[in-house]
SEKEKE-804095 format. One record per residue: x, y, z of N, C-alpha, C, O in turn. Coordinates in steps of 0.001 Angstrom, whole numbers, padded with zeros to 6 digits, always signed. Layout:
<atoms>
XYZXYZXYZXYZ;...
</atoms>
This chain:
<atoms>
+002747-006713-040142+001970-005272-040047+003239-004369-041073+004399-004706-041309;+002621-003370-041443+003467-002461-042484+004500-001712-041965+005356-001289-042742;+004566-001488-040856+005443-000953-040319+005754-000924-038566+004761-000916-037840;+006795-000914-038081+007308-001450-036751+006366-001046-035939+005872+000072-036082;+005861-002123-034691+005162-001618-033592+005895-000787-032661+006961-001151-032165;+005479+000048-032476+006399+001064-031289+005306+000843-030078+004118+001149-029987;+006459+000007-028955+006278-000209-027642+006884+000451-026661+008114+000469-026678;+006075+001227-025451+006684+001786-024543+006622+000596-022945+005597+000013-022592;+007527+000531-022466+007937-000480-021460+007377+000179-020225+008056+001162-019928;+006449-000014-019472+006304+000207-018125+006499-000205-016836+005501-000480-016170;+007903-000329-016215+008097-001367-015279+009185-002142-015608+008964-003086-016367;+010727-001899-015070+011892-002364-015611+012398-003439-015091+013586-003707-015276;+011522-004299-014295+011856-005062-013494+012140-006393-014007+012553-006421-015166;+011996-007604-013343+012592-008983-013708+011278-009453-015122+011709-010224-015980;+010231-009110-015225+009261-009409-016466+009930-008682-017846+010002-009077-019010;+010376-007469-017198+010718-006588-018599+012005-007014-019292+012303-006370-020297;+012830-008018-018902+013893-008453-018990+013428-009724-020349+014163-010174-021228;+012111-010001-020104+011936-011090-021581+010780-009900-022665+010827-009553-023845;+010106-009677-021844+009318-008581-022674+010165-007629-023784+009940-007691-024992;+010893-006987-023347+011774-006353-024199+012574-007154-024962+012482-006806-026139;+013287-008034-024815+013787-008732-025754+013205-009242-026728+013607-009157-027889;+012104-009882-026325+010927-010555-027433+010251-009679-028215+009765-009894-029325;+010244-008420-027412+009845-007245-028500+010392-006615-029971+009894-006159-031001;+011890-006910-029350+013159-006559-030507+012741-007813-031726+012448-007647-032910;+012840-009044-030960+012936-010244-031593+011746-010367-032624+011907-010945-033699;+010647-009847-032282+009513-010044-033080+009717-008987-034090+008656-008772-034675;+010682-008251-034510+010626-006998-035199+009754-005884-035017+009301-005253-035971;+009459-005573-033612+008864-004494-032998+010099-003560-032615+011263-003824-032916;+009641-002310-031832+010898-001886-031348+010498-001280-030077+009323-000958-029901;+011444-001092-029124+011045-000079-027893+011391+001556-027727+012554+001958-027715;+010484+002252-027629+010598+003550-027962+010730+004272-026785+011086+005441-026928;+010455+003710-025205+010585+004665-024210+009867+003481-023058+008920+002695-023079;+010814+003843-022198+010530+002896-020763+010435+004050-019634+010735+005225-019843;+009936+003496-018316+009985+003906-017123+009999+002680-016075+009812+001493-016341;+010316+003368-014580+010205+002815-013677+010165+004113-012444+010087+005333-012591;+010250+003312-011272+010406+004049-009710+011623+003520-009308+012021+003873-008197;+012368+002684-010014+013967+002314-009535+014888+003151-009547+015626+002967-010515;+015227+004104-008827+016162+005081-008951+017589+004477-009368+018155+005290-010099;+018100+003718-009226+019326+002794-009334+019362+002729-011042+020307+003153-011707;+018235+002162-011559+017981+002374-013400+017522+003488-014139+017576+003417-015366;+017036+004607-013541+016470+005605-013872+017457+006397-014529+018341+006851-013803;+017506+006707-015959+018745+007916-016597+019551+006490-017446+020517+006680-018185;+019088+005367-017242+020179+004371-017788+019514+003780-018704+018305+003549-018691;+020746+003358-020021+019747+002700-021349+019150+001267-020711+019692+000583-019843;+018074+001051-021285+017247-000319-021073+018119-001450-021056+017848-002370-020284;+019332-001534-021941+020262-002394-022189+020748-003105-020514+021042-004287-020338;+020728-002141-019548+020986-002210-018207+019929-003302-017353+020052-003822-016244;+018934-003388-018305+018023-004321-017749+018045-005786-018364+018151-006852-017756;+017913-005552-019782+017576-006533-020845+018845-007195-021233+018708-008365-021593;+019957-006751-021243+021273-007237-021539+021319-006464-022913+020567-005633-023422;+022789-007213-023415+023089-007235-024673+023556-005463-025060+023958-004691-024190;+023430-005181-026162+024044-003866-026569+023370-002704-026333+022186-002946-026099;+023671-001392-026295+022902-000395-025780+021852-000054-027121+022172-000117-028308;+020824+000236-026692+019412+000560-027207+019040+001884-027921+018343+002031-028924;+019845+003066-026957+019462+004177-027130+018108+004300-026648+017408+005139-027215;+017587+003601-025677+016082+004179-024895+016870+004424-023271+017655+003624-022762;+016476+005565-022739+016903+005524-021347+015537+005733-020520+014502+006369-020718;+015998+004947-019561+014585+004624-018730+014284+005733-017562+014973+006051-016593;+012975+006220-018013+012750+007564-016923+011999+007111-015902+011713+005972-015534;+011650+008479-015390+010928+008094-013965+009488+008238-014457+009082+009017-015320;+008744+007285-013703+007315+006899-014126+006538+008329-013925+005426+008435-014443;+007101+009470-013167+006116+010241-012763+006122+011382-014179+005394+012364-014320;+006877+011023-014845+006875+012015-016321+006358+010832-017581+006577+010944-018787;+005661+009765-016927+005173+008943-018081+004002+009836-019015+003971+009667-020234;+003282+010560-018503+002419+011272-019727+003301+012162-020676+003342+012113-021906;+003927+012904-019912+004834+013479-021003+005953+012969-022179+006457+013460-023189;+006023+011831-021516+006862+010659-022163+006157+010341-023451+006529+010575-024601;+005044+009752-023013+003854+009045-023861+003575+009832-025174+003638+009337-026299;+003268+011084-024892+002987+012188-025834+004310+012689-026586+004271+013290-027659;+005249+012434-026035+006402+012624-027139+006804+011508-028112+007046+011755-029293;+006869+010330-027613+007175+008913-028219+006007+008499-029095+006197+007694-030007;+004975+008941-028892+003712+008196-029209+003733+006905-029862+003604+006620-031052;+003904+006250-028933+003932+004553-028861+002261+004109-029546+001207+004745-029555;+002621+002749-030070+000952+002231-030498+000859+001783-029331-000250+002016-028852;+001699+001115-028507+001281+000203-027326+001961+000110-026507+003132+000159-026883;+001765-000075-024922+002475-000010-023699+002169-001272-022959+001078-001612-022501;+003275-001892-022916+003421-002970-021764+003699-002408-020028+004511-001667-019473;+002771-003062-019696+002872-002627-018039+003035-004024-017073+002174-004734-016554;+004390-004094-017064+004950-005379-015870+004860-004812-014640+006019-004438-014461;+004277-004521-013732+004401-004108-012786+003723-004749-011241+004285-005610-010564;+002664-004226-010970+001975-004868-009821+000695-005694-010215+000282-005502-011359;-000021-006631-009385-001014-007524-009553-002115-007336-009155-002990-008200-009207;-002302-006029-008623-003802-005459-008058-004223-004124-009186-003383-003307-009562;-005478-004107-009560-006038-003223-010739-005601-001706-010231-004970-000921-010938;-006115-001392-008683-005869-000193-007942-004436+000140-008102-004226+001293-008479;-003298-000689-007878-002303-000460-007944-001403+000063-009527-000337+000652-009707;-002486-000513-010496-001568+000018-012143-002904+000845-012363-003332+000961-013512;-003492+001352-011430-004866+002362-012455-004253+003614-012640-004722+004355-013503;-003546+003877-012155-003231+005685-012373-002115+005200-013697-002191+005979-014647;-001379+004355-013841-000925+004191-014923-001600+003997-016276-001482+004857-017149;-002392+002747-016490-003566+002531-016976-004155+003765-017453-004159+004001-018661;-004630+004535-016656-005602+005585-016953-004506+006763-017633-004862+007374-018641;-003443+006973-017138-002322+008167-018053-002520+007233-019536-002915+007936-020466;-002322+005890-019856-002386+005556-021158-003380+005800-021501-003232+006196-022657;-004554+005836-021204-006059+005956-022086-006489+007151-022191-007303+007452-023065;-005907+008211-021126-005794+009628-021379-005177+010073-022710-005787+010891-023398;-003696+009449-023208-003306+009634-023948-003444+009065-025358-002700+009353-026295;-004497+008210-025404-004950+007360-026518-003780+006211-027124-003489+005848-028264;-003278+005842-025750-002245+004833-026006-002639+003648-025706-002906+003576-024506;-002840+002390-026438-003008+001020-026290-002225+000680-025113-001134+001235-024988;-002604-000124-024254-001872-000777-022988-002523-002355-022938-003669-002663-023266;-001449-003268-022427-001831-004430-022066-000741-004558-020801+000301-003913-020686;-001223-005478-019967-000512-005623-018577-000537-007006-017962-001431-007830-018152;+000427-007159-017281+000534-008391-017012-000181-008437-015276-000119-009405-014518;-000709-007355-015040-001453-007334-013640-002860-008410-013568-003950-008189-014096;-002518-009473-012851-003532-010465-012796-005146-010157-012731-006076-010781-013242;-005145-008872-011852-006685-008817-011673-007297-008170-013171-008418-008406-013621;-006351-007383-013742-006754-006965-014754-006979-007967-016160-007213-007526-017286;-006869-009157-015858-007354-010231-016594-008931-009976-017023-009350-009825-018171;-009684-009970-015807-011137-009810-015717-011474-008978-014309-011846-009572-013297;-011312-007631-014366-011638-007035-013301-012753-006346-013323-012782-005401-012535;-013929-006564-014152-015249-006535-014229-015806-006947-013063-016609-006291-012400;-015318-008213-012762-015960-008840-011458-015502-008465-010331-016094-009093-009453;-014775-007785-009919-013641-007332-008608-013674-005954-008710-014100-005409-007692;-013400-005313-009497-013487-003666-009052-014000-003094-010207-013210-002939-011138;-015211-002728-010355-016211-002258-010809-015952-000843-011174-015844-000592-012374;-015824+000227-010212-015648+001461-010304-014316+002001-011337-014407+002791-012276;-013003+001263-010804-012095+001623-011684-011884+001118-012984-010960+001546-013677;-012772+000123-013429-012771-000713-014446-013716+000087-015575-013439+000170-016772;-014965+000691-014881-015740+001422-015816-015157+002821-016295-015472+003439-017312;-014227+003176-015314-013640+004668-015477-012621+003894-016886-012699+004319-018039;-011944+003020-016579-010831+003202-017695-011551+002696-019248-011067+002999-020339;-012811+001861-019052-013177+001793-020008-013566+002631-020749-013435+002503-021967;-014258+003917-020072-014676+005058-020549-013932+006099-021272-014330+006715-022261;-012666+006242-020590-011806+006965-020665-010798+006378-022063-010149+007184-022729;-010792+005191-022304-010257+004289-023472-011030+004841-024585-010594+005375-025604;-012520+004584-024160-013172+004723-025992-013168+006327-026161-013289+006817-027284;-013034+007077-025088-013169+008547-025429-011681+008832-026176-011668+009976-026629;-010740+008284-026364-009449+008068-026511-009013+007305-027919-008087+007478-028710;-010035+006456-027856-009751+005591-029266-008900+004581-028775-008329+004105-029756;-008572+004082-027861-007438+003055-027371-007832+001578-026750-008967+001134-026571;-006975+001150-026563-007783-000439-025745-006613-000916-024676-005431-001196-024876;-007413-000901-023447-006773-001639-022164-007076-002865-021756-008217-003120-021371;-006186-003709-021781-006294-005210-021375-005535-006001-020451-004544-005316-020198;-005463-007154-019766-004885-007639-019204-004448-009021-019892-005279-009347-020740;-003506-009826-019786-002968-010837-020191-001845-011611-019344-001554-011363-018174;-001184-012748-020285-000279-013161-019929-000101-014830-019603-000285-015610-020537;+000209-015280-018449+000271-016484-018374-001003-017282-018157-001059-018472-018467;-001995-016643-017640-003305-017007-017425-004366-017131-018462-005388-017815-018525;-003736-016143-019366-004584-016229-020745-004339-017337-021387-005286-017725-022072;-003133-018165-021410-003187-019629-021880-003445-020593-021280-004191-021472-021714;-002797-020620-020003-002500-021618-018698-004225-021863-017799-004683-022917-017358;-004701-020797-017782-005765-021042-017228-007027-020308-017876-008061-020132-017231;-006868-019894-019194-008258-019353-019819-008378-020297-021426-009184-021170-021750;-007513-019843-022003-007915-020521-023478-007554-022117-023760-008085-022816-024623;-006307-022610-022629-005854-023926-022668-007739-024752-021901-008165-025784-022420;-008269-024295-021123-009182-024675-020537-010366-024558-021380-010964-025616-021576;-010863-023445-021953-012023-023157-022935-012051-024239-024334-013054-024727-024853;-010640-024421-024732-010177-025422-025907-010472-026763-025578-010570-027570-026502;-010650-027180-024256-010901-028337-023660-012270-028820-023746-012694-029915-024116;-012994-027578-023249-014422-027489-022927-014955-027688-024491-015845-028524-024644;-014466-026972-025667-014658-027267-027039-014765-028749-027419-015557-029067-028306;-013962-029741-026756-014283-031040-027164-014848-031490-026342-014543-032673-026186;-015876-030986-025403-016750-031900-024221-018344-031620-024705-018856-030544-025012;-018944-032955-024666-020350-032741-025273-021074-031787-023687-021332-030583-023695;-021222-032504-022759-021968-031655-021457-020569-031634-020418-019610-032402-020494;-020700-030893-019766-020005-030324-018596-020549-030212-017466-021527-029468-017531;-020352-030628-016425-020815-030678-015017-020071-029753-014190-020650-028811-013648;-018855-029949-014057-017885-029145-013314-016581-028810-014164-016299-029536-015118;-015852-027817-013859-014270-027615-014071-013577-027429-013015-014038-026684-012150;-012343-028039-012834-011520-027873-011569-010428-027721-012244-010074-028229-013308;-009743-026732-011312-008489-026258-011751-007213-026157-010696-007428-025676-009584;-006126-026530-010986-004933-026188-009795-003783-025841-010481-003350-026379-011500;-003208-024709-009730-001769-024181-010508-001210-023541-009676-001811-022652-009071;+000308-023884-009396+001188-023528-008525+002137-022447-009007+002086-022354-010234;+002996-021587-008436+004202-020906-009104+004639-020544-007916+004031-020497-006847;+006282-020164-008301+007076-019654-007330+007280-017864-007435+007803-017153-008293;+006581-017555-006098+006384-015691-006104+007893-015210-006445+007952-014191-007133;+009272-015875-006012+010277-015511-006123+010668-014717-007615+011349-013700-007750;+009899-015659-008829+009892-015247-010192+009881-014266-010598+010571-013854-011530;+008713-013411-009684+007646-012213-009930+007924-010816-009174+007337-009778-009478;+008809-010907-008237+009188-009553-007670+008276-009475-006378+007320-010229-006191;+008648-008553-005574+008413-008281-004104+006817-007947-004058+006174-008541-003192;+006316-007293-004681+004908-006703-004602+004052-008249-004860+003070-008350-004123;+004259-009306-005682+003393-010191-005709+003973-010925-004351+003085-011334-003602;+004897-011080-004059+005195-012033-002995+004799-011599-001704+004772-012438-000804;+004431-010220-001429+003733-009691-000593+002303-009834-000428+001595-009842+000579;+002038-009951-001724+000542-010049-001660-000222-011462-001519-001436-011665-001510;+000901-012430-001407+000434-013662-001148+000744-013837+000209+000584-014960+000688;+001210-012812+000996+001396-013083+002047+003116-013694+002847+003436-013739+004035;+003776-014019+001801+005183-014719+001986+005917-013914+003098+005991-012688+003014;+006421-014553+004064+006907-013894+005386+005960-013537+006631+006315-013254+007775;+004970-013604+006234+004022-013407+007445+003942-014496+008281+003797-015612+007780;+004032-014318+009803+003681-015225+011130+002256-015811+010227+001972-015243+009173;+001584-016732+010625+000198-017169+010793-000883-016505+010989-001907-016414+010312;-000462-015874+012335-001280-014350+012598-001516-013705+011951-002687-013524+011616;-000409-012978+011411-000318-011878+010525-001131-012221+009312-001919-011435+008786;-000911-013345+008933-001552-013836+007672-003348-013882+007913-004072-013233+007158;-003757-014483+008719-004953-014421+009205-005538-013077+009012-006520-012926+008285;-004894-011957+009721-005357-010707+009850-004966-009927+008224-005880-009360+007625;-004160-009952+007881-003883-009259+006383-004371-009942+005425-004730-009339+004414;-004491-011229+005501-005104-011823+004029-006082-012530+004354-007057-011903+003939;-006521-013693+004969-007471-014267+005035-008610-013622+005793-009576-013899+005084;-008931-013123+006527-009646-012143+006937-010436-011354+006215-011419-010880+006784;-010137-010967+004504-010734-010222+003660-011968-011341+003244-013045-011012+002745;-011689-012273+003461-012780-013475+002886-013891-013434+003748-014966-013638+003184;-013927-013239+004893-014635-013191+005991-015749-012183+005968-015980-011503+006968;-016475-012056+004816-017452-010995+004680-018670-011632+004059-018566-012655+003382;-020008-010939+004322-020995-011300+003338-020957-011071+002218-020191-010220+001766;-021945-011917+001321-021990-011431+000121-022658-010091-000289-022368-009606-001383;-023558-009456+000554-023897-007966+000346-022440-006794+000734-022134-005749+000159;-021858-007401+001774-020481-006723+002042-019542-006738+000650-019116-005693+000158;-019278-008067+000082-018383-008352-000821-018748-007768-002095-017859-007565-002922;-019902-007488-002337-020861-006830-003347-020542-005340-003568-020192-004720-004572;-020783-004964-002272-020222-003276-001829-018477-003192-002427-018065-002423-003295;-017798-004062-001787-016635-003946-002144-016195-003947-003633-015629-003013-004198;-016477-004912-004077-016397-005074-005846-017050-003430-006396-016250-002768-007057;-017975-003009-006221-018645-002161-006488-017486-000350-006277-017534+000610-007047;-016866-000441-005382-016370+000499-004823-014715+000660-005124-013969+001639-005098;-014476-000917-005454-012882-000992-005854-011937-001683-004523-010780-002073-004679;-012547-001732-003448-011856-002271-002141-011580-003326-001989-010655-003626-001234;-012305-004251-002672-012262-005813-002724-010773-006425-003232-010189-006060-004252;-010328-007381-002334-008692-007843-002545-008929-009542-003330-008779-010544-002631;-009290-009651-004768-009457-010531-005171-007891-011462-005396-006802-011032-005775;-008324-012974-004969-007014-013820-005552-007511-013815-007046-008547-013369-007541;-006118-014641-007759-005948-014459-009133-006902-015205-009851-007258-014886-010986;-007467-016490-009053-008641-017376-009659-009875-016675-009634-010635-017159-010473;-010468-015566-008902-011081-014729-009174-011569-014146-010279-012715-014053-010721;-010539-013770-010654-010934-013048-012159-010662-014312-013184-011414-014263-014157;-009805-015370-013184-009870-016266-014122-011177-017071-014118-011317-017777-015117;-012216-017119-013162-013346-017825-013283-014282-016888-014019-015031-017261-014922;-014194-015747-013608-015084-014611-014238-014935-014646-015699-015987-014662-016337;-013756-014661-016393-012988-014955-017476-013641-015827-018221-014227-015558-019269;-013525-017317-017496-014123-018629-017968-015365-018442-018196-015690-018682-019359;-016445-017989-017287-017784-018122-017615-018258-017092-018625-019307-017176-019264;-017341-016082-018699-017555-015211-019740-017386-015857-021070-018186-015872-022006;-016247-016367-020988-016049-017019-022742-016720-018042-022942-016932-018263-024134;-017213-018883-022103-018290-019801-022080-019583-019775-022486-020235-020634-023079;-019989-018303-021963-021411-018134-022140-021881-018351-020750-023071-018661-020694;-021386-018287-019843-021917-018939-018273-022686-017777-017854-022446-016709-018417;-023675-017835-016847-023895-016327-015933-023875-016945-014189-024593-017775-013631;-022900-016245-013771-022438-016448-012544-023687-016024-011656-024344-014994-011805;-023897-017057-010666-024896-016862-009785-024352-016468-008841-024787-015381-008461;-023117-017108-007938-022546-016851-006708-021001-017219-006896-020711-017988-007812;-020242-016832-006271-018554-016707-006262-018110-016360-004854-018268-015304-004242;-017447-017620-004433-016593-017410-003193-015242-017668-003247-014852-018524-004041;-014281-016951-002391-013002-017311-002469-012387-017767-000924-012797-017138+000051;-011308-018974-000713-010901-018767+000426-009223-018950+000475-008564-019856-000037;-008762-017824+001237-007200-018167+000963-006590-018806+002358-007035-018472+003456;-005754-019555+002228-004977-020703+003397-003572-020162+003089-003096-019973+001969;-002857-019899+004560-001591-020126+004194-000716-021180+003775-000989-022301+004203;+000389-021039+002944+001298-022175+002897+002483-022074+003917+003022-021030+004285;+002766-023249+004275+004403-023535+005275+005102-024147+004615+004664-024617+003565;+006450-024356+005009+007680-025300+004740+007782-025948+005714+007097-025639+006688;+008788-027210+005783+009334-028120+007039+010674-027428+007259+011370-027772+008215;+011042-026543+006485+012326-025724+007179+012495-024516+006478+011942-024273+005405;+013390-023622+007184+013482-022020+007034+013789-021969+005503+014450-022870+004989;+013530-021397+005106+013476-020542+003486+014122-019689+003215+013799-018839+004044;+015174-019096+002338+015634-018064+002247+014852-017788+000941+014649-018595+000034;+014360-016200+001029+014153-015523+000217+014485-014106-000526+014210-012987-000093;+015142-014427-001744+015971-013370-002236+014984-012036-002539+015276-010847-002410;+013694-012647-002994+013036-011405-003159+012467-010637-002001+012280-009453-002282;+012211-010905-001048+011839-010549+000099+013073-010152+000995+012876-009472+002003;+014147-010499+000702+015196-010130+001459+015392-010773+003068+016051-010286+003987;+014676-011884+003055+014678-012489+004482+014467-013816+004415+013904-014323+003444;+014942-014575+005543+014621-015911+005706+013081-016198+006311+012617-015616+007290;+012484-017083+005625+011368-017180+006140+011153-018707+007236+011195-019859+006804;+010934-018335+008638+011148-019339+009524+009857-020603+009109+008770-020392+008572;+010447-021941+009579+009550-022930+009576+008545-022495+010277+008662-022003+011400;+007390-022657+009614+006069-022567+010192+005284-021293+009744+004086-021033+009846;+006315-020581+009219+005390-018989+008750+004964-019360+007398+005375-020306+006725;+003927-018329+007043+003748-018540+005495+004733-018246+004581+005348-017179+004602;+004925-019130+003773+005580-018931+002552+004822-018599+001149+005246-018599-000007;+003476-018303+001720+002491-017994+000455+001243-017997+000779+000875-017736+001924;+000353-018325-000286-000974-019135-000013-001747-019856-001070-001431-019811-002259;-002563-020389-000695-003380-021038-001430-004537-020360-001582-004896-019795-000549;-005429-020185-002763-006383-019382-003117-007586-020333-003599-007494-020776-004744;-008402-020589-003038-009783-021443-003830-010860-020565-003916-011373-019914-003006;-011174-020612-005178-012415-019776-005920-013430-020548-006469-013189-021246-007454;-014893-020508-005798-015726-021703-006537-016908-020784-007001-017399-019898-006302;-017352-021154-008445-018118-020090-008908-019351-021031-009366-019247-021962-010164;-020719-020557-008618-021999-021400-009264-022702-020601-010495-022906-019387-010529;-023016-021522-011462-023496-020639-012424-025062-020854-012457-025559-021633-011644;-025839-020198-013356-027324-020358-013597-027265-021879-014639-028175-022702-014542;-026387-022040-015363-026388-023145-016134-026608-024538-015333-027442-025392-015633;-025670-024597-014227-025816-025444-013530-024194-025773-013525-023890-026438-012535;-023167-025490-014328-021716-025506-014312-020925-025248-012961-021196-024134-012512;-020380-025680-012493-019529-025253-011277-017953-025206-011672-017268-025996-012322;-017657-024048-011066-016131-023777-011680-015143-023831-010342-015567-023196-009377;-014020-024441-010196-013568-024391-008681-012107-024665-009078-011626-025678-009585;-011425-023313-008661-010106-023198-009281-009248-023030-008122-009718-022680-007040;-007947-023275-008304-007091-022994-007027-005738-022797-007737-005357-023450-008707;-004975-021674-007039-003700-021179-007581-002845-020913-005946-003174-020164-005027;-001805-021740-006048-000973-021688-004685+000286-020970-005578+000795-021305-006647;+000556-019841-004667+001628-018803-005141+002407-018829-003860+001766-018450-002880;+003708-019208-003641+004773-019036-002394+006047-019120-002879+006275-019099-004089;+006914-019217-002031+008194-019302-002167+008535-020862-002152+007759-021418-001375;+009375-021710-002706+009611-022712-003187+010328-023166-002092+010948-022321-001446;+010378-024515-001695+011325-025350-001180+012106-025933-002446+011635-025943-003583;+013314-026396-002106+014194-027054-003241+013110-028112-004178+013038-028172-005405;+012448-028770-003327+011809-030211-003981+010230-029375-004730+009314-030069-005172;+010199-028401-004739+008783-028042-005165+009260-027449-006664+010409-027084-006913;+008134-027430-007609+008047-027035-008842+006633-026660-009423+005665-027297-009008;+006476-025792-010240+005517-025180-010923+004811-026481-011702+005429-027346-012322;+003234-026399-011500+002537-027317-012095+001135-026445-012317+000717-025453-011720;+000528-027290-013520-000628-026351-013834-001741-027797-014302-001417-028592-015184;-002620-027865-013772-003703-029222-013925-005157-028834-014000-005593-028311-012975;-006003-028984-015014-007230-028827-014975-008006-029794-015683-007577-030430-016646;-009161-029899-015194-009906-031306-015447-011483-030469-015650-011882-029547-014938;-012198-031070-016799-013157-030645-017473-014062-031997-016974-013777-033083-017478;-015048-031919-016072-015699-033096-015968-017265-033257-016632-018016-032299-016815;-017507-034303-016867-018895-034500-018042-018543-035319-018836-017716-036195-018583;-019210-035140-020101-018905-036080-021199-018473-035698-022476-019136-035134-023346;-016967-036158-022523-016367-036929-021931-015436-036021-020652-015145-034825-020620;-015172-036986-019795-014015-036393-018675-012615-036211-019306-011984-037127-019833;-012087-034603-019168-010727-034775-019661-009773-033881-018575-010074-032766-018148;-008625-034600-018259-007743-033768-017627-006618-033495-018515-006263-034315-019362;-005942-032161-018316-004956-031944-018842-003850-031383-017933-004105-030275-017460;-002488-032018-017544-001678-031536-016699-000159-030840-017386+000577-031522-018100;+000092-029629-017091+001367-029228-017557+002430-029128-016039+002142-028528-015003;+003738-029942-016339+004347-029855-015026+005589-028991-015428+005920-029031-016613;+006254-028276-014630+007138-027509-014787+007120-026189-015855+008169-025737-016313;+005901-025681-016160+005681-024800-017157+006563-023452-016617+006447-022802-015579;+007431-023320-017686+007835-021734-017483+007356-020685-017675+007568-020068-018719;+006595-020234-016711+005673-019324-016262+005978-018250-016921+005384-017846-017920;+007408-017474-016116+007716-016335-016454+007553-016241-018270+006871-015496-018974;+008316-017127-018538+008539-016759-020122+006906-016578-020873+006546-015595-021521;+006032-017878-020559+005019-017975-021037+003911-016865-020918+003023-016601-021728;+004225-016201-019535+003369-014608-019675+004202-013809-020405+003465-012944-020879;+005347-013607-020771+005827-012405-021193+005592-012502-022951+005377-011600-023760;+005749-014150-023164+005781-014648-024487+004043-014128-025012+003888-013514-026067;+003338-014343-024470+001767-014235-024223+001376-012998-024859+000639-012764-025816;+002331-011965-023771+001857-010661-023967+002236-009755-025118+001604-008816-025602;+003665-010363-025512+004079-009686-026575+003489-010436-028019+003698-009787-029044;+002931-011459-028139+002066-012152-029230+000447-011238-029177-000463-011074-029990;+000582-011006-028439-001007-010024-027947-000833-008728-028635-001869-008283-029129;+000090-008118-028762+000435-006781-028832-000569-006358-030316-001378-005432-030257;-000350-007239-031688-001135-006882-032567-002670-006850-032395-003438-006051-032932;-003056-008090-031357-004312-008274-030959-004961-006499-030259-005900-005849-030719;-004373-006258-029474-004528-005161-028614-004846-003926-029542-005860-003240-029410;-003833-003708-030533-003944-002842-031312-005030-002517-032235-005469-001380-032406;-005562-003891-032996-006572-003752-033578-008208-004041-032816-009213-004083-033526;-008271-004217-031363-009095-004484-030664-010165-003166-030767-009922-001977-030974;-011163-003716-030589-012276-002409-030103-011767-001458-029155-011025-001901-028278;-012038-000198-029172-011744+000651-028010-012378+000235-026727-013231-000647-026619;-011916+000901-025838-012223+000142-024178-011395-000512-023664-010262-000723-024099;-011977-000998-022453-011243-001800-021378-011801-003373-021921-012734-004002-021420;-011046-003746-022947-011322-005091-023653-010770-006383-023321-009656-006712-023728;-011581-007232-022512-010645-008349-022025-010642-009460-023208-011482-009603-024097;-009345-010277-022945-008847-011103-024082-010196-012169-023969-010501-012750-025010;-010713-012343-023184-011882-013625-023737-012713-013234-024941-013463-014050-025476;-012560-011802-025432-013439-011180-026474-012390-011485-027754-012751-011486-028931;-011337-011684-027396-010292-011590-028474-010227-012893-029366-010953-013751-028862;-009724-013253-030300-009033-014679-030626-008137-014952-029705-007622-014192-028885;-007958-016213-029902-006822-016852-029171-005877-016365-029636-005859-015938-030790;-004416-016304-028457-003319-015689-028954-002858-016551-029736-003252-017715-029664;-002001-016187-030573-001190-016914-031841+000321-016743-032075+000905-015688-031827;+000773-017572-032447+002548-017491-032430+002802-016784-033465+002463-017348-034505;+003476-015307-033656+003954-015035-034623+005470-014890-034644+006173-014520-033703;+005880-015257-035925+007232-015237-036154+007643-013608-036343+008518-013035-035695;+007089-013214-037028+007356-011486-036930+006180-011042-036762+005199-011779-036862;+006085-009531-036427+005177-008841-036615+004868-007975-038070+003868-007264-038165;
</atoms>
């Protein structure tokens, strides 16, 4: 691109350490940043990303609209929460200001099938102000385009089966709590698992109103079906607590998880399509024991059957690299809430 891409960083936690460094190393620039943490507000972004001072002061998120209008970024990176309802106000502010935005929010990867009300509003406001809102990250690669690339080398498909695990310690307290880490099994059943014990009619109403609590694979299955041209007939999810054989210390939660309590959860989402292809995906997010590590495995069953296994994927770095490589894609994409299954696959870029 002929001029430097101007980027605004929203959320200056663990993920931004990488996104901000990657932005500078790709030849773009950070022109603004904000957070809710009073310990870093008012400080240079170097206090988070390290290295020399950059001359960019972290502001309070309450001043986001004012700040966006002042620095006029080309795109904002949002690395905060996992549910669309949690990042909605920030994304809506970006849309109102005509600022493109890409977020690591897992639900935003394909929130069309989990939060209809807020997704439609973001789509409407973004179109009115000629900008693009989207979600991306690790799932764009590992649970999305990796899988559909395998499908592109398959003649007939009966079933797509996926399983992925990640350490919630790497992503911050909001994600760890969303996975039920630290809860007793009784608390997990009440606060996490019980949300799935509803009828299809009730779930449809929750989705329409934006009160449904999707697991990450709920949105991934919708993304996969959309890119593969499949028509979803039904979709269910089941969340199961994970435990460990010993007490585990969680630096993110700031506590010790007792043996037998929930270290996180496994969520299995099953999608039936009118075309007869079934998608069954499982994500396991938990506080790891010393013998556990990240993995990602997908099998496309059909003619032929193919399995791809990625052991110990650096999920944080993959998430942030995908987000930053996507920046030019977001800037040139059609306006509205435009999910990445409609874009080209993320490409490696030496420089912007």
